[in-house]
Structures are given as structure tokens and as C-alpha cells.
N, C-alpha and C positions, 0 to 999 in steps of 0.2 A: 743948528737945526731951525727950520722955519715952520711955524704952525699957521695954517690958513683956516679961519673959521668960515665955513661955507654958509652964506646967508641966502636962504631961499625966499626971503620976503615975509615969512611967517613969524609967529611969535617964538621966542626962545624959551622953551620950558625949563632950561637949566638956569638956576639962580647963579649969582656971582660966585658963591663959595663952591658949588658943584662944578662950575666951569673951570675954576682954578685947580680943583682937585683932578678933574679930567685931564687938563693940560699937563699937570705934573706927572700923572700916571702914564700918559702917552710918552712923554720925554723919558721917563724912567724905563719903560718897556723897550723903547727903541735902543737906548744905551745898552740894556741887558742883552738884547738880541745881537747887537753888533759885537759885544764882548764875547758872547757864546759862540758866534759863528766864526769870527776871526778878529782878534783884538786889534790888529793893525788897521782895521776898517774905522776905528774910532777917529783916526786922523782925518777922515772924510765926513764926519758928523755934520759939518756946516753945509754939506751938499744935500742933506736929507730935507725933504719937504713933506710934511704931513698935513692932511686935510681932515677937519672935524666938522660934522654936520650937527649943529646945536639942537636941531629939532628932535633928533632921535639919538644923539650921542655916537653915531656911526663914525668910525675912524678908518682912514685909508691912506695909502701912500700916494702922494701926488705924482703925476706923470713927469714932472721936472726932475725927480730923483733919478740919478743915473744908475745904470747897471754896474755892478752886481748888487748895489745897495737896495735897489727897488725890489728885486726878487727875494733877497734874504730877509728883508723886513716884512714884505707882504705875505710870504709863506709862513712866518712865525707870529704874525700879529693876532692878538686876541681882541675880540670886540667886547665892549662894555655891555653889561646887562642892566636892565632897569631895576630899581631897588625892590619893587614888588615881587619879581620873579627870580631874584638871584639867590641861589644857594650854592655859591662857588667857593673854592679854596684858593683861587689865584690871587696873589697879592695885588696885581694890577686891577682886577675887577673889584676887589675889596676896597682899594683906595678910591675908585670911582664912586662907589656907593656910600661913602662916608657921609 
């Protein structure tokens, strides 16, 4: 899996630790999605390209990701919430807000 950090030229509000936690959480979430959808898709994990916008932490599946991986991941992808307004029970979002 490849992670692209989208740089829009602005400041990165995520510190180094939060960036690492976010990347780890994205990788974990993608693996869980693929295993839940169809475990044999794990063989194609290297084809998955994710994009993270560090200014707001928005995560998306990049267009280079082939189908059906693109659809399966994008349909099940949970967006991280900011620490101030997060009251979630999702392990992914909890890991992001550590």
C-alpha cells in the first residue's frame, strides 16, 4: 500500500506523532476492510493508494487504486475526526485521536 500525503502548500497542523498515528490507523483500517470484504483481496494490497490531506486529516482512496479495491475501500472508509469534537467508539478514529 502506498500513502500519498497531499501537500496544499499550507501549514501541517498534524504534529509528527499524530501523522504517524494517522498513517498507522489508515493502514489498519484498509487491511480490515479488505479482510472483511474478501480476504483474497489482501493479495492486492500493494495496488492500494491512499491519500491523506494533512491540513484537515481527510483520507481518501486515490484514483490509481484499481477496481474493485477502490469501491470496496471508499465505501467503507471512515474519516478521522478532530480531537475536540470526537466522541466516537471506532478503533480507527480512537487511534487517530491519540
